[in-house]
C-alpha positions as a Markdown table, in Angstrom:
| # | Residue | x | y | z |
|---|---|---|---|---|
| 1 | Unk | -12.9 | -10.1 | 24.2 |
| 2 | Unk | -12.4 | -6.7 | 26.0 |
| 3 | Unk | -9.9 | -4.3 | 24.6 |
| 4 | Unk | -8.6 | -1.3 | 26.6 |
| 5 | Unk | -9.9 | 2.0 | 25.4 |
| 6 | Unk | -7.2 | 4.6 | 25.1 |
| 7 | Unk | -6.8 | 8.1 | 23.7 |
| 8 | Unk | -6.8 | 8.1 | 20.0 |
| 9 | Unk | -3.1 | 8.3 | 19.2 |
| 10 | Unk | -0.6 | 6.9 | 16.8 |
| 11 | Unk | 2.4 | 5.4 | 18.5 |
| 12 | Unk | 5.8 | 6.2 | 17.0 |
| 13 | Unk | 7.4 | 3.3 | 15.1 |
| 14 | Unk | 10.1 | 1.4 | 17.0 |
| 15 | Unk | 13.6 | 2.0 | 15.8 |
| 16 | Unk | 13.9 | -1.5 | 14.5 |
| 17 | Unk | 11.2 | -0.7 | 11.9 |
| 18 | Unk | 12.8 | 2.3 | 10.4 |
| 19 | Unk | 12.7 | 0.5 | 7.0 |
| 20 | Unk | 9.0 | 0.9 | 6.9 |
| 21 | Unk | 9.6 | 4.5 | 5.9 |
| 22 | Unk | 11.9 | 3.8 | 3.0 |
| 23 | Unk | 10.8 | 5.2 | -0.3 |
| 24 | Unk | 11.0 | 3.1 | -3.5 |
| 25 | Unk | 10.4 | 5.4 | -6.4 |
| 26 | Unk | 12.1 | 3.5 | -9.1 |
| 27 | Unk | 10.0 | 1.7 | -11.8 |
| 28 | Unk | 11.9 | -1.6 | -11.6 |
| 29 | Unk | 14.4 | -3.0 | -14.1 |
| 30 | Unk | 15.5 | -0.8 | -16.9 |
| 31 | Unk | 12.7 | -0.4 | -19.5 |
| 32 | Unk | 13.8 | -1.6 | -22.9 |
| 33 | Unk | 10.6 | -0.7 | -24.8 |
| 34 | Unk | 11.3 | 2.3 | -26.9 |
| 35 | Unk | 7.9 | 3.7 | -26.1 |
| 36 | Unk | 8.9 | 4.1 | -22.4 |
| 37 | Unk | 9.5 | 7.7 | -21.6 |
| 38 | Unk | 12.4 | 7.7 | -19.0 |
| 39 | Unk | 12.2 | 11.4 | -18.3 |
| 40 | Unk | 8.5 | 11.2 | -17.5 |
| 41 | Unk | 9.1 | 8.2 | -15.3 |
| 42 | Unk | 11.8 | 10.2 | -13.3 |
| 43 | Unk | 9.4 | 13.1 | -13.0 |
| 44 | Unk | 6.7 | 10.9 | -11.6 |
| 45 | Unk | 9.3 | 9.3 | -9.3 |
| 46 | Unk | 9.8 | 12.8 | -7.8 |
| 47 | Unk | 6.1 | 13.2 | -7.1 |
| 48 | Unk | 6.0 | 9.7 | -5.6 |
| 49 | Unk | 8.8 | 10.6 | -3.1 |
| 50 | Unk | 6.4 | 12.7 | -1.1 |
| 51 | Unk | 4.6 | 11.3 | 2.0 |
| 52 | Unk | 1.5 | 12.6 | 3.8 |
| 53 | Unk | 3.6 | 13.4 | 6.9 |
| 54 | Unk | 6.2 | 15.5 | 5.0 |
| 55 | Unk | 6.3 | 19.2 | 5.7 |
| 56 | Unk | 8.0 | 19.9 | 2.4 |
| 57 | Unk | 11.1 | 18.4 | 0.8 |
| 58 | Unk | 14.3 | 20.0 | -0.6 |
| 59 | Unk | 16.1 | 18.8 | -3.7 |
| 60 | Unk | 18.6 | 17.0 | -1.6 |
| 61 | Unk | 16.0 | 15.0 | 0.3 |
| 62 | Unk | 14.2 | 14.1 | -3.0 |
| 63 | Unk | 17.5 | 13.0 | -4.5 |
| 64 | Unk | 18.2 | 10.8 | -1.5 |
| 65 | Unk | 14.7 | 9.2 | -1.7 |
| 66 | Unk | 14.7 | 8.7 | -5.5 |
| 67 | Unk | 18.3 | 7.8 | -6.1 |
| 68 | Unk | 18.5 | 10.5 | -8.8 |
| 69 | Unk | 21.3 | 13.0 | -9.1 |
| 70 | Unk | 20.6 | 16.3 | -7.4 |
| 71 | Unk | 21.1 | 18.2 | -10.7 |
| 72 | Unk | 18.4 | 16.0 | -12.3 |
| 73 | Unk | 16.1 | 16.5 | -9.4 |
| 74 | Unk | 16.6 | 20.3 | -9.6 |
| 75 | Unk | 15.5 | 20.4 | -13.2 |
| 76 | Unk | 12.5 | 18.1 | -12.6 |
| 77 | Unk | 11.3 | 20.0 | -9.5 |
| 78 | Unk | 11.6 | 23.3 | -11.5 |
| 79 | Unk | 9.5 | 21.8 | -14.3 |
| 80 | Unk | 6.9 | 20.3 | -12.0 |
| 81 | Unk | 6.6 | 23.6 | -10.1 |
| 82 | Unk | 6.2 | 25.5 | -13.4 |
| 83 | Unk | 3.3 | 23.2 | -14.3 |
| 84 | Unk | 1.7 | 23.4 | -10.8 |
| 85 | Unk | 2.4 | 19.9 | -9.6 |
| 86 | Unk | 4.8 | 21.2 | -7.0 |
| 87 | Unk | 4.8 | 24.5 | -5.1 |
| 88 | Unk | 7.0 | 26.4 | -2.7 |
| 89 | Unk | 6.4 | 29.8 | -1.2 |
| 90 | Unk | 9.9 | 31.3 | -1.5 |
| 91 | Unk | 13.0 | 30.8 | -3.6 |
| 92 | Unk | 14.8 | 28.6 | -1.0 |
| 93 | Unk | 11.7 | 27.1 | 0.5 |
| 94 | Unk | 10.8 | 23.4 | 0.5 |
| 95 | Unk | 8.7 | 21.8 | -2.2 |
| 96 | Unk | 5.2 | 20.6 | -1.5 |
| 97 | Unk | 2.5 | 19.1 | -3.6 |
| 98 | Unk | 0.9 | 21.7 | -5.8 |
| 99 | Unk | -2.7 | 22.6 | -6.9 |
| 100 | Unk | -2.4 | 20.5 | -10.1 |
| 101 | Unk | -1.9 | 17.4 | -8.0 |
| 102 | Unk | -4.9 | 18.3 | -5.9 |
| 103 | Unk | -7.0 | 18.6 | -9.1 |
| 104 | Unk | -5.7 | 15.2 | -10.3 |
| 105 | Unk | -6.4 | 13.7 | -6.9 |
| 106 | Unk | -10.0 | 15.0 | -7.0 |
| 107 | Unk | -10.4 | 13.7 | -10.5 |
| 108 | Unk | -9.1 | 10.2 | -9.5 |
| 109 | Unk | -11.4 | 10.1 | -6.4 |
| 110 | Unk | -14.4 | 11.0 | -8.5 |
| 111 | Unk | -13.5 | 8.4 | -11.2 |
| 112 | Unk | -13.0 | 5.6 | -8.7 |
| 113 | Unk | -16.3 | 5.4 | -6.7 |
| 114 | Unk | -15.5 | 2.3 | -4.7 |
| 115 | Unk | -13.1 | 4.3 | -2.4 |
| 116 | Unk | -15.8 | 6.5 | -1.1 |
| 117 | Unk | -18.2 | 3.5 | -0.7 |
| 118 | Unk | -15.5 | 1.5 | 1.1 |
| 119 | Unk | -14.8 | 4.3 | 3.7 |
| 120 | Unk | -17.8 | 3.7 | 6.1 |
| 121 | Unk | -17.4 | -0.1 | 5.8 |
| 122 | Unk | -13.7 | 0.0 | 6.7 |
| 123 | Unk | -14.1 | 2.5 | 9.5 |
| 124 | Unk | -16.8 | 0.3 | 11.0 |
| 125 | Unk | -14.4 | -2.7 | 10.7 |
| 126 | Unk | -11.6 | -0.8 | 12.3 |
| 127 | Unk | -13.8 | 0.3 | 15.2 |
| 128 | Unk | -15.3 | -3.2 | 15.6 |
| 129 | Unk | -11.9 | -5.0 | 15.7 |
| 130 | Unk | -9.7 | -2.4 | 17.2 |
| 131 | Unk | -7.3 | -2.7 | 14.3 |
| 132 | Unk | -5.9 | -0.4 | 11.7 |
| 133 | Unk | -7.7 | -1.0 | 8.4 |
| 134 | Unk | -5.7 | -0.1 | 5.3 |
| 135 | Unk | -6.0 | -0.1 | 1.5 |
| 136 | Unk | -2.9 | -0.9 | -0.5 |
| 137 | Unk | -2.0 | -0.9 | -4.2 |
| 138 | Unk | 0.9 | -2.1 | -6.2 |
| 139 | Unk | 3.6 | 0.5 | -6.5 |
| 140 | Unk | 6.8 | -0.4 | -8.3 |
| 141 | Unk | 8.7 | -2.9 | -6.1 |
| 142 | Unk | 6.4 | -2.7 | -3.1 |
| 143 | Unk | 2.8 | -2.3 | -1.9 |
| 144 | Unk | 1.8 | 1.3 | -1.1 |
| 145 | Unk | -0.6 | 2.2 | 1.6 |
| 146 | Unk | -3.1 | 4.7 | 0.1 |
| 147 | Unk | -5.8 | 4.9 | 2.7 |
| 148 | Unk | -6.0 | 4.1 | 6.5 |
| 149 | Unk | -9.0 | 3.9 | 8.9 |
| 150 | Unk | -8.0 | 4.1 | 12.6 |
| 151 | Unk | -10.2 | 2.7 | 15.3 |
| 152 | Unk | -11.9 | 5.5 | 17.2 |
| 153 | Unk | -10.8 | 6.0 | 20.8 |
| 154 | Unk | -8.0 | 3.4 | 20.7 |
| 155 | Unk | -4.3 | 3.4 | 19.9 |
| 156 | Unk | -3.2 | 1.8 | 16.6 |
| 157 | Unk | -0.3 | 1.1 | 14.4 |
| 158 | Unk | 1.8 | 4.0 | 13.2 |
| 159 | Unk | 1.5 | 3.1 | 9.5 |
| 160 | Unk | -0.1 | 5.7 | 7.3 |
| 161 | Unk | -0.7 | 6.6 | 3.7 |
| 162 | Unk | 2.6 | 6.8 | 1.9 |
| 163 | Unk | 4.3 | 3.9 | 3.7 |
| 164 | Unk | 5.4 | 1.0 | 1.6 |
| 165 | Unk | 5.6 | -2.7 | 2.6 |
| 166 | Unk | 7.3 | -5.5 | 0.6 |
| 167 | Unk | 5.6 | -8.2 | -1.4 |
| 168 | Unk | 7.6 | -10.9 | 0.3 |
| 169 | Unk | 6.7 | -11.3 | 3.9 |
| 170 | Unk | 3.5 | -9.3 | 4.2 |
| 171 | Unk | -0.1 | -10.4 | 4.2 |
| 172 | Unk | -1.0 | -7.7 | 1.7 |
| 173 | Unk | 1.9 | -8.5 | -0.6 |
| 174 | Unk | 1.0 | -12.2 | -0.5 |
| 175 | Unk | -2.7 | -11.4 | -1.2 |
| 176 | Unk | -1.7 | -9.3 | -4.2 |
| 177 | Unk | 0.5 | -12.1 | -5.6 |
| 178 | Unk | -2.4 | -14.5 | -5.2 |
| 179 | Unk | -4.9 | -12.2 | -6.9 |
| 180 | Unk | -3.0 | -10.9 | -9.9 |
| 181 | Unk | -3.4 | -12.3 | -13.4 |
| 182 | Unk | -0.4 | -14.3 | -14.7 |
| 183 | Unk | 1.1 | -11.5 | -16.8 |
| 184 | Unk | 1.0 | -9.0 | -14.0 |
| 185 | Unk | 2.4 | -11.7 | -11.6 |
| 186 | Unk | 5.4 | -12.1 | -13.9 |
| 187 | Unk | 5.8 | -8.3 | -14.1 |
| 188 | Unk | 6.0 | -8.1 | -10.3 |
| 189 | Unk | 8.6 | -10.8 | -10.1 |
| 190 | Unk | 10.7 | -9.0 | -12.7 |
| 191 | Unk | 10.4 | -5.6 | -11.0 |
| 192 | Unk | 11.1 | -6.9 | -7.5 |
| 193 | Unk | 13.9 | -9.3 | -8.3 |
| 194 | Unk | 15.9 | -11.7 | -6.3 |
| 195 | Unk | 17.5 | -8.9 | -4.3 |
| 196 | Unk | 14.3 | -8.6 | -2.2 |
| 197 | Unk | 14.2 | -12.4 | -1.8 |
| 198 | Unk | 11.4 | -12.8 | -4.3 |
| 199 | Unk | 12.7 | -15.3 | -6.7 |
| 200 | Unk | 10.2 | -16.9 | -9.1 |
| 201 | Unk | 10.2 | -20.1 | -7.0 |
| 202 | Unk | 9.5 | -18.2 | -3.8 |
| 203 | Unk | 6.8 | -16.1 | -5.5 |
| 204 | Unk | 5.1 | -19.2 | -7.0 |
| 205 | Unk | 5.1 | -20.8 | -3.5 |
| 206 | Unk | 3.6 | -17.6 | -2.0 |
| 207 | Unk | 1.0 | -17.4 | -4.7 |
| 208 | Unk | -0.1 | -21.0 | -4.3 |
| 209 | Unk | -0.3 | -20.8 | -0.5 |
| 210 | Unk | -2.2 | -17.5 | -0.5 |
| 211 | Unk | -4.6 | -18.6 | -3.2 |
| 212 | Unk | -5.4 | -21.6 | -1.2 |
| 213 | Unk | -6.1 | -19.5 | 1.9 |
| 214 | Unk | -8.4 | -17.3 | -0.1 |
| 215 | Unk | -10.4 | -20.2 | -1.5 |
| 216 | Unk | -10.8 | -21.9 | 1.9 |
| 217 | Unk | -11.0 | -19.0 | 4.4 |
| 218 | Unk | -11.5 | -15.8 | 2.3 |
| 219 | Unk | -8.4 | -14.0 | 3.6 |
| 220 | Unk | -4.6 | -14.3 | 3.6 |
| 221 | Unk | -2.6 | -14.6 | 6.8 |
| 222 | Unk | 1.1 | -14.7 | 6.4 |
| 223 | Unk | 3.0 | -16.8 | 9.0 |
| 224 | Unk | 4.3 | -14.3 | 11.5 |
| 225 | Unk | 7.7 | -16.0 | 11.5 |
| 226 | Unk | 8.0 | -15.0 | 7.8 |
| 227 | Unk | 6.7 | -11.4 | 8.3 |
| 228 | Unk | 9.0 | -8.6 | 7.3 |
| 229 | Unk | 8.4 | -6.7 | 10.6 |
| 230 | Unk | 8.1 | -8.6 | 13.9 |
| 231 | Unk | 6.1 | -5.8 | 15.4 |
| 232 | Unk | 3.1 | -6.2 | 13.0 |
| 233 | Unk | 0.4 | -8.8 | 12.6 |
| 234 | Unk | -1.9 | -8.5 | 9.7 |
| 235 | Unk | -4.5 | -10.2 | 7.6 |
| 236 | Unk | -5.5 | -9.2 | 4.1 |
| 237 | Unk | -8.1 | -9.8 | 1.3 |
| 238 | Unk | -8.0 | -8.6 | -2.4 |
| 239 | Unk | -10.8 | -6.6 | -4.1 |
| 240 | Unk | -10.9 | -6.2 | -7.8 |
| 241 | Unk | -12.5 | -2.9 | -8.8 |
| 242 | Unk | -14.5 | -3.1 | -12.0 |
| 243 | Unk | -12.7 | -0.1 | -13.5 |
| 244 | Unk | -9.1 | -1.0 | -12.6 |
| 245 | Unk | -6.9 | -3.5 | -14.3 |
| 246 | Unk | -5.5 | -5.0 | -11.1 |
| 247 | Unk | -6.7 | -5.6 | -7.6 |
| 248 | Unk | -6.4 | -3.5 | -4.5 |
| 249 | Unk | -5.8 | -5.0 | -1.1 |
| 250 | Unk | -7.7 | -4.4 | 2.1 |
| 251 | Unk | -5.8 | -5.2 | 5.3 |
| 252 | Unk | -6.3 | -5.2 | 9.1 |
| 253 | Unk | -3.2 | -4.9 | 11.3 |
| 254 | Unk | -2.2 | -4.4 | 14.9 |
| 255 | Unk | 0.6 | -5.0 | 17.3 |
| 256 | Unk | 1.1 | -8.8 | 18.0 |
| 257 | Unk | 0.0 | -8.4 | 21.6 |
| 258 | Unk | -3.3 | -6.9 | 20.4 |
| 259 | Unk | -3.8 | -9.2 | 17.4 |
| 260 | Unk | -2.8 | -12.8 | 18.0 |
| 261 | Unk | -2.8 | -15.4 | 15.3 |
| 262 | Unk | -5.8 | -17.1 | 16.9 |
| 263 | Unk | -7.8 | -13.8 | 16.9 |
| 264 | Unk | -6.8 | -13.2 | 13.2 |
| 265 | Unk | -8.2 | -16.6 | 12.3 |
| 266 | Unk | -11.4 | -16.6 | 14.4 |
| 267 | Unk | -12.4 | -12.9 | 14.4 |
| 268 | Unk | -10.5 | -10.3 | 12.3 |
| 269 | Unk | -10.0 | -12.4 | 9.2 |
| 270 | Unk | -13.6 | -13.4 | 8.8 |
| 271 | Unk | -14.8 | -9.9 | 9.6 |
| 272 | Unk | -12.4 | -8.5 | 6.9 |
| 273 | Unk | -13.7 | -11.0 | 4.4 |
| 274 | Unk | -17.3 | -10.1 | 5.2 |
| 275 | Unk | -16.5 | -6.3 | 4.9 |
| 276 | Unk | -15.0 | -6.8 | 1.4 |
| 277 | Unk | -17.9 | -9.0 | 0.4 |
| 278 | Unk | -20.3 | -6.1 | 1.5 |
| 279 | Unk | -18.3 | -3.7 | -0.7 |
| 280 | Unk | -18.6 | -6.1 | -3.6 |
| 281 | Unk | -22.4 | -6.3 | -3.1 |
| 282 | Unk | -22.7 | -2.5 | -2.9 |
| 283 | Unk | -20.7 | -2.2 | -6.1 |
| 284 | Unk | -22.9 | -4.8 | -7.8 |
| 285 | Unk | -20.1 | -7.2 | -8.7 |
| 286 | Unk | -19.1 | -10.7 | -7.9 |
| 287 | Unk | -16.4 | -12.1 | -5.7 |
| 288 | Unk | -12.9 | -10.9 | -6.4 |
| 289 | Unk | -11.5 | -14.3 | -5.4 |
| 290 | Unk | -11.0 | -16.4 | -8.5 |
| 291 | Unk | -8.6 | -19.0 | -9.5 |
| 292 | Unk | -5.6 | -17.7 | -11.5 |
| 293 | Unk | -4.7 | -21.1 | -13.0 |
């Protein structure tokens, strides 16, 4: 199949997909465990409100994204700035991630070696298939994109690190529901809730279907008629890092005209499965696809 080579650009998202930019910084249902530190959770929610494309945020924008009162946000941003997790150049300037976050990011990167090993594999996959390759993790009520690999010399989806997609109606979300242990599966249902259309019955049906796909094909492909955004086609596969308590999800996605269902089934899905299997071999671990029964 021949794909048209184009300048390496990132198209702007259509207006109908504005919800892809929504921030979900809340930890889910109210935490009743007395060990849960609500103030700490709110502070971390402020940090999670930032996206890679932000050129700084004011307290009002942070309040809008987190749902916290502006007065609370003001106290939290002052504290986070004092500790180096946020910074701003002038008294009325916008807040930006600070040097303490950079240090934590470097520490996390050094402590999670599979990310660096996955980079060349996923970039090769993106180039070979002409799709956007992504890595996603669970983040409160949604899946968070944490890394992207764009195909060189071709246009690709606008999605980038910091965007969130729902569990219900996305290949990555369905793959996560299939790959999680029973206790985490129940936690996800409780956090997301019926408001997002993820009742326990719906989640169980997704889990069963996606697990069956993983066992038979090695990847998860959500029916495009059920997808949360009609302008995206995607296929996904979980990877269980040895040092993490839950899986991460690798995904390949593109516009429907560039990534048909037939092509996902015959080309991109199998190549994604092979790429994750290569990562597993390099990490010296077995398959991440196991029965959750």
